[in-house]
N, C-alpha and C positions, 0 to 999 in steps of 0.2 A: 185108452185114454192117449192122446198122443201131444205132443211139443209144436204149438201152430207157433212158426218164427215169420215175421213178417219186415222185408227190408223196403225200407221207403227213401231214396238216394242214399244216405248211407246210416240209416235208422233202424232198429231193431226192437220188435213187441216180442214178448214172451207171453203165452197164454193157453190155457187148457181147453181142448178140444174133442169131441168124442169121434174116433175113428179108429181105424187098422192098425192096431197097437206097433205092426211091424213097417209102418211107414213114417216118415218125418217130412213136414211141408217146410218149404223155404222159400222166403222172398225177396230179391234183392234188384238193384237197380245194376243193366248194363250202359255206358258212356256212348251211346252213338246218335241220340239225337236232344236237339234242343227241348227242353220242357220249361211251360209258363213257373213249374213246381220248383225246379233248380233255381230259379232266378229266387223266389222268394227265400230261398236257405241261403242267398248270398254267396252262390255261386256260378256269377254270369261268368260266360265262357267256357263252361264243359257241359257239353251236350248229354243228354241223359235219355233212356228209356225206360220202361218197368215192368219186368219180365217176373212170373210166379216159379219157381222151380221145385217139383215134386221129387223126393229123393229117398229109395229105399233102403234098408239096410245092408243089400250089397252092393250101393253103389252106383245102381242104375238111377239117373233122372228124365224128368221130362219138362222143357218149357213152355210156358204158357204165358199169354201178356198177363200184365198186372194192373189193374184198378189205380188210377193216379189220386182219384179223390179219397180211396181209401187210406191211402200213403198219407195225405195230406191229412188225414181225420186223426190218424194216428199220432203225430205230431202235436196237433193242435192239443189232443187229450193230453201230452205230455208222458204217455204209454210208451215211447219210442225213445232210444237214446243213441249218440253218434257214438258209430266206431271208425277206425283207422281208413284212409282213404282206399288203400287197397282192397278192403274186403267188398268194395264196391264193384270189381271185377272179378268175382271168384264168388262159388256159392261157401261160406264157410259151413264147419259143424255146429250143431245146434247148442246151445249153452247147457253147461251142466246145472241141474234140476235140485234145487234145494231137499234133503228127506221131506217127504210129503207130511203132514202134517193136518192140511185139509185140504179141499178141491182146488184151491187157488195155487198155484207154484209164485215162486218167488220172482219177483221181475231181477232182473240180472243189474250190478251198480253202473252209474253212469261213466263212460270212459271220458278221457281228455278230448278237449274239442278240438277237431280236424287243423291244423297249422294248413295253411299255405303253402302250397309244394315251388320251391322255385322254378322261373320260367327255365324252357329247355334249351340249348344253346340255339340258333340260328341255325336254319341249314345250309349248306354251302351252295349257294347258288353265285356262276360266274356271271351269267347276266343281269345280275340284281345292282339295281342302282344304289350308288353310294350316299350315303346319308353323312354331308358335310358337317361339320360340329360337332356330332353322336359321339366321336370316338378319339379319348386322350392320344397323345403321341407315345406313349409308354410301352405300347405294346399294339401289335398285328391287330388291325379291324378283323373280329370275328364274323363268320358267316359269308364270306366272298373267296373260298378256299385257297388264301394263300399259303404259302410252304413255309414254316420258319427255318431259318438256316441257323440252327442251333450250336453250329460249331463256331460262327463269329462270335463276336463280342456288343454286338449290338441289338442284346435282347430280340431275336428273330428277324430283326432288318437284315435285307442283301448288301446294305451300306448308307452311310452317313457323307452328306457334305454339308460342308458352311457356307452357307452363301448370304452373307451379311451383307446388308442394304437392299436386299430382293424385296418388293412391292407388289403384290400381287393386282395390283388395280393398275398397275403401269403396264405400258409396253415395252420393257426394255430390252435389249439388244446382247449387252454387253452385262454380265455382272462382276462386282468383285468377289473371288472365289478364295477361300481356304480351305486348308487341311480338317479333317476332322478334328475336333478339339481332342485331347489325348488324356481325356477321362474318364473315355468306354463306358458313357452313362446312358447309350442307344440316341434314342430320338427327341429329342429337347426344343424347346421355342428358336425360332429361327435357323432350324437345321431343315435340309432339305432330305428325306426317307425313301430310299425304296427298296423295293419287294419281288418277292419271287411267285409268279403261279406256276399251275403243275405242268408235264410235259404236253406240248401241244399247246399250249397258250402262251401268251406273251403279255406284260404289262401294259400299260394305255396312257401313264402319266410321263410326262416328262414339260421340260420347258423346252421353249425354240431359242432363247437365249442361252448364250456360251458365257462360260467363264471366260477371264482376263487372259488365259493362255489355249482358248480355244476349247476347253474341256464340254462333254455334254454333260448336262444337269437330267436328271431322271429321278421319279418319285414321286411321294405325296409331301405336300409342304405343311410342318408345325406353325402353326399361326401364335399369335401373341396371348391367345387363351390357353392354349397347350393343347389346340385341337386340329386334326388332321383333316386338311382340306385338299382337293383336286387342285393339281395343276395345268391340268388341260382340260377343263370345264367341259369341252363339246364331248369328249367320252364318258360317258355318265358310270360305267361299271369298270371295274380296276383290274380285270384280266379279258383276254380275246383270243381268238383263234387266228392264226396266219389266214395265209390263202391255201394252205392244204398240200396234199398228195407226197410228202416225204416221211420217208419212215426209216428207223433203226432195226437191224436184228440182229440176235446175236445166236450163232450158231456155234459156237463154244461153251465150255463144261463150266465157267466161273462168270462172276457180275463184271459188267463193262461201264465205267462212269465215263459219263460224258458231261464236259462243263462249258456251261454256254455263259457271255460274258455279260456283265450287267450293262446293258448298252441301251438307249442312252442312260448314262448313269456312270457309278466309278469305273466302268469296264475292268473290273476284277471277275476273273473265271469262276463265281461262285453259285451259277444256275444249275442244279444238278437234275440229269436225266441219267437214273440207273438203269440197262438192261441185263435184266435175270439170261441166266441159258435159255434157250428155245424160243425167247420172248421177244414182240416185235412192239414197238414205243413208235407214237409220232411226233417226229420234231418240228418246231415251230417253222415256218416256211413265210415269212413277213413280205409284207409288199414294202419295196424297196424303196417307192416313193412317200410312204407314209411318216418317218422319221427322216428328214434333211438335214445332214452336217456342211451348213457353210453350201447350201443349194445342191449338194452331191447327195446324190442315191446313196442308201444304207444298206448291209444285211447283216444275218446272223453268223456270229463265228462260234464252235463248238470244238472245243479240247479234246481231243481222245485220247483218253488215259491207257496204260499196259494193262493187259488181263489180272484182275483179281483186284486191283487197289480200289479201297472205297470211297463215298463221295467225301467225306469229314477228310480223306488226305489227297483228294486230286481235285476238289471243288473250290480251292485255294490259291490265294497270289505264291505263296512259299508251303510245301508239303512240310507238316509237322514232323514226319518221317524222314530220319537222317539218311536212309537208303533212296527214297525217292527223293531228295532234293533235287537231282539233276536230271528226273525223267518222268515226273508228274508235275499236276498245277500248272504255273506258268511255263514249265519248262516241259510240259506234256511233248512227245513228239510229233503228233499230227493235230492238225487244224481242219477241220469241214466246216464247210459255208453252206447256204441258203439262202434263197431271196426271189421274189420273183419282182422282174419286170415287166410292168403293164405296156410300155411301149414295145416294147420285143414280143408281148403276149407268152412268155416263157419263165419258167424257172432256171436258175442256173445253179448247178450244184457243185461243189469243188472237195478234193482233196489235197492237202500241202503240208510238205515237211516244216514242222514250229522250231523243232531242236536237233541240228544236225549231228548233236552229242550222243543222242538217245534214238535208239529204235523201237517201232512198234514191234510187239512178238507177234502180230496175226497178220493175215491177209486183208485188205480192207475192197471190196468188191462194187460198185456202184449199179444196182440192176434194173431191168426195165421190168414196169411194174408188181412184182412179186420176189418176194427173197429168192426163189429159185429161176427167177428170168433173165433173158439176154445180159451178159455183160455188157457197162455201156463204158467201163472204166476199171482198171484193176490197179491197186496201189499195195506193193509189197517189197518193205526194205531188205535190205539197203538198195535195190536197183529199182526204186518206182518209175511210174512211167514217165518219160522224157526227163528223167532224171529227178526231178522238183516235187511232179505232181499231176494232176489233171481234175479238167472241168468238160462237165457235160451240159447243155442245153435240155428243158424238158417242156416240150409245148403244154399249154394252158391245159387243163382236166387231167394230164395224165399224172401217173402214180410213179415215182422210182423209191428204191430202198437201198439204205448204205447195208451191205452186208457184212458180217465181220467172222470170218471163216478160218 
């Protein structure tokens, strides 16, 4: 005699059958395809196929198709019982038999009903269209690949701007502009909430209107329903690539923190790109005509910090480390610049001194094409090229690398 175990969806039947006593037959369901049977069991959205697994005492198994009608009859007759969801994806061991007092095995007891598992988090998709009105202002919207700035006090947001009087339905040119409320409650009704995209990408949301002192304003708006909405509806996703072609390479033995300004927005240097030893990371190279400030072209600015300074101490306005206050954060020694000018059909890359009281502790070389390409510009303090820095042009479609050596 042997145990015959039938698995239908997540159901099991124990019965006796005559066969080789050294073999156990297991039947279960693998979730790979949609079946009408699974709809009858109120499990819509879960694809299933039926399989029969014949397993011997040595653990060897053979998989064969299982008859769905037999599984349906099993449940209808009440000879099957539900088990946990996990067993539907694996071949379980047969249930223990009660001491034989007759030719019938004792059916195993019913287990608890299956509970709906929570939905998985949405995949990070940078091209995913933002669903306005679906996300509360209290946190970064999930599934869009946004990077939480945890060392800020704004619940992951890059910065908060008070734009009292902003009307999303009007074409305002200038806005009453105030400082962030001092309660540190993060993104709340009536505020502009800026966010960070991963390296090589940049945010798409900002206002063309400026503050009363010509401040740039960027991010998502928290409306009167405490829901996030786009401020630039023509851009449906939250992140986008720039023109491309610009990279940073670390040829040293410790991390290097590069901090882009949150622009348009608070203009704090809180957008991190950390380049580890031997790593090559893309820097966003924006189209200079995409965001215009008072009809003027704009580019990206990256604050380059000394070797080994982590992003929490580097990508802030004032570094929290007393030893770094004069050489990190807004006082970083060097600023890198990138931007593509479509009129010139070229990108412009620059290295410039930011803080004359501090010096960068490595050499910066803009190289043509690769990390070992010909040098286009070299910057090494205390005697940088031309005294203050250098700028190079890069024709459309070409590649350049900021190499740290």
